[in-house]
N, C-alpha and C positions, 0 to 999 in steps of 0.2 A: 671718788674711786679713781684708780690709776688710769683707766681707759676713758674717762670722761673727756669730751671734746673741750679744748681750751677756749673755744668761742662758740656761742649759740646764736643762731640767726633764723628768724622766722618772719613771714609776712602775713598779716591778717588785718582785715578791716581798714585797709589803707595805710597801715603802720608797719614799717620795716623795723623790727626790734633786734638790736645787737646787744649781746651780753658777754662781757669779758668773764671767762669762767675758770679762774684758778683761785678759788676762794681761800684755800689753805696757804697760798703765797700772796695774798692780798691783790690778786689779779695782776701781778707783775708781768711786764711784757717779755715775751720770748720772741725769737725770730718767727716761729711758726704762728704765734698769735697775731703778730703784726701783718704777716702775709694774708692770713685769713680775714683780718679786719679790712685790709685793702680790698680783697676780693668781694667781701660782703657789701662794702660801700659802693664799689663799682657796679655790682649787680643791682643794688637798690636804686642807683641813679638812673638806670635804664628801664626799670620795671614800671609798667603802666599801673599796676595794682598797688604800688608803693608811692604814697603822696608825701610822706614825712618819715624821717629816720630818727630812731631813738637809740642812744648808746648809754649803757649803764654797766655796773659791775655786780657780780654775784657775791653774796655774803655781806661782810661788814666794810668792804672797801670798794672804791671805784677802781683805782689802779695805783699801785705803789711805785710806778716807774719801771725802768729797765730791771730785769732779773739779772743781778750781778753774778749769779752762779754761772751764767753763760760767758762771763768775761773774767774768770779767775786767771790772773796773770801767771800762776804756777802751771797752768795748762797751755800757755801760749808761747810760741817760739819767738814772736816779736810783737810789738804793740799793735793793737787793732787800728785799722784805718777808719776812724769814726766819721770822718767827712764822707767817705764812700758809703758807709752804713746809713748815715742820715739820708743821703740822696737816694739810696736804693730802697730803703725800708720805711723810714719815717715820713719823708717828704710826700710820697704818693698818698699816704693816709691824710695828711694835712691838706694837700691840694684837692683831693677828692671831696673832703668835707667842705672846704671853702669855695670851691669852684662849681660844684654841682648846683643845678637850678632849684633843687628841693631843699626845704628847711631841715636842718639837723639839730636835734635837741639832745643835750647831755643831761642825764638825770644822775647827778653826783651823789651817790648814796653813802659815801664815806671818804676816807682820805684819798686825795689825788696828789701824788708826789712826783716831782721831777717831770719826766716825759708824760706821766699820767696826767699831771696838771696841764701841761701844754696841749695835749690832745683834747682834754675837756674844754679848754678855753678856745679851741678852734671851732666849736659848735656855734650855731646861730643863736640859740637860746640855751642858757645854762641855769638849771634849777638844782639847788643843793639842799640836802637834808641839813638841818641846823647843827647837827653834830659833825658834819663834814669839815675837812681841813684842806687848804691848798698850800702845799709845802714845796718850797723851792730848794731842793736838797742837792742840787748839782755841785755846788762848791765843796760840799762835805766829802765828795769823792774825787775832788781835784778837777772838776769840769766846769765849762761855761754852760750857758743855757742852750737848749735845742728844741726841735720840733715846733718852732714858731712861737715858743713861750715868751721870748724877749719882746717881740712885737706886741703881743696881746697885753703884757704887763705895762709897757710904756704907754700904750694907747689909753688904758684905763686909769693908771696910777700916776702917770707922769714919770719922766726920767729919774728924778731924785728918789722917789719912793721905790721905783722898780730896781734901781741900782742897789739901794741899801738892802732890799728884800733878797736879791740874788747874792750879793756879796756876803751877807750874814747868814744865808741859808734859812731865812725866816719862814714863818707860817702866817696865813690869813685864815681866820675862821670863816664859816659860811656867812655869818652875819656881817663880818668886816668886808668880805668880798662883795656882798650885795650893796652895802652902804657906799663902797668906793666906786661902784659901777662896773666892777670886773665881771660880775655875773648878773643875771636877771633877778633871781629871787632866792632867799633862804626860807625854807619851810620846816615847820615842826615835824618831828619824826612821825607822829601819828597821822599827819595829813600828807606826807611826802608822796606816796604812790598815787593817791587820789588826785593831787595837784598835777603830777606828771601826766597822768592819763587825761585829765581835763584839757591841758594845753595841747597834747597830741591830737585829741579828737577835734579841738577847735581848728587846728591847722589842717587836718584832713578835710574839713568842710570849707576851708577858705579857698579863694580863687588862685589856682596854681600859677598862672601867668603873673598875677600881681605880686605873689610871694617871690617869684624868681626875680622880678624887676626890683623889688625892694632890697633883696639880697645884694644885687649888683650895685644899686645906688648907694647903699650904706658903705659897701666895701670901697667904692671909688672915692667917697667923701672922707674916709678915715685913713686911707693908705698914702703915706708920703712917697712910697715907692711900691712897685708891685710885689706881691708876696713871694714870687719865685726868686726875685733878685735878693730879697731879704733872707730867704731860706738858704740860698747859696752862700751868702756872707756868713750866716750863723754856723752853717756846717763847716766852713773853712776854719773858723775859730775853734769849733769843737774838735776838729782834727788836730789842730796845734796842741790843745790841752790834752788830748788823748795820747799823744806821743811823749808827754812829760812823765817822768817816773813818779810824780806825785799822784797821778791817776792810778797807777798800779798799786801804790800804797793805800790810796783811798778805798779801792775795791777790796784789797786784802784786809784792811781794818774792819770793813763792813762784814766780810765773811767770817772773820775771826772774832767779831763782836768786841772790838776794842777801840780806843781812841786813835785816830790817825795821827801819825808823826810826819807831817809834811816838812820837806826841806825848803 
């Protein structure tokens, strides 16, 4: 329905459940949705009755990335400042997920593309339905990687595989992502919801201080630089790409359902 909220947020039995709720648009991010996601995460981080956070998508997708309808170059007087947008809207979401003391579980029920993939990969535990796909679609619209996705891909895949995946706009199936160490587990569709609930319930019953310490310990062990420094570098590069006319052409091609003609 037109008036349905773009994000659902509930807290029950120790679980803060967040659902991206634009199923007819494959839960593509809008500014409104990202701001609501940030607020829900910040709320869950401080609530005593929320011990673990779950993020998933409504319908058949997790998140198809940025809704390019909001970025139609025909409606813009000048190129968007994507560096500023990253810092103002995307970074608070990534930093909230990675820096809060509570575990965040991404239940990836379908395609996670572009920034949708990056946000999923920012979670502490990622469980994907075996039909899900992690799609690095940035280059197809003339962009670099954003929302922390580059860091997560390099950590799990190594620079050679991450670079090729991003440059070729490639996909990883849920099974491939699990085998590579990018996510925790790929689960058959029939067992997906049950598995997600089992993991969430186990985390609810786990010692919260130990979980918080484990989260910090693993982060410190795996980060060559702090995530805020990386995010700022990534955003600057995205800002450069966003001012190039190839980005406008990429968005137009997507909206017009045709192959992009990059210069």
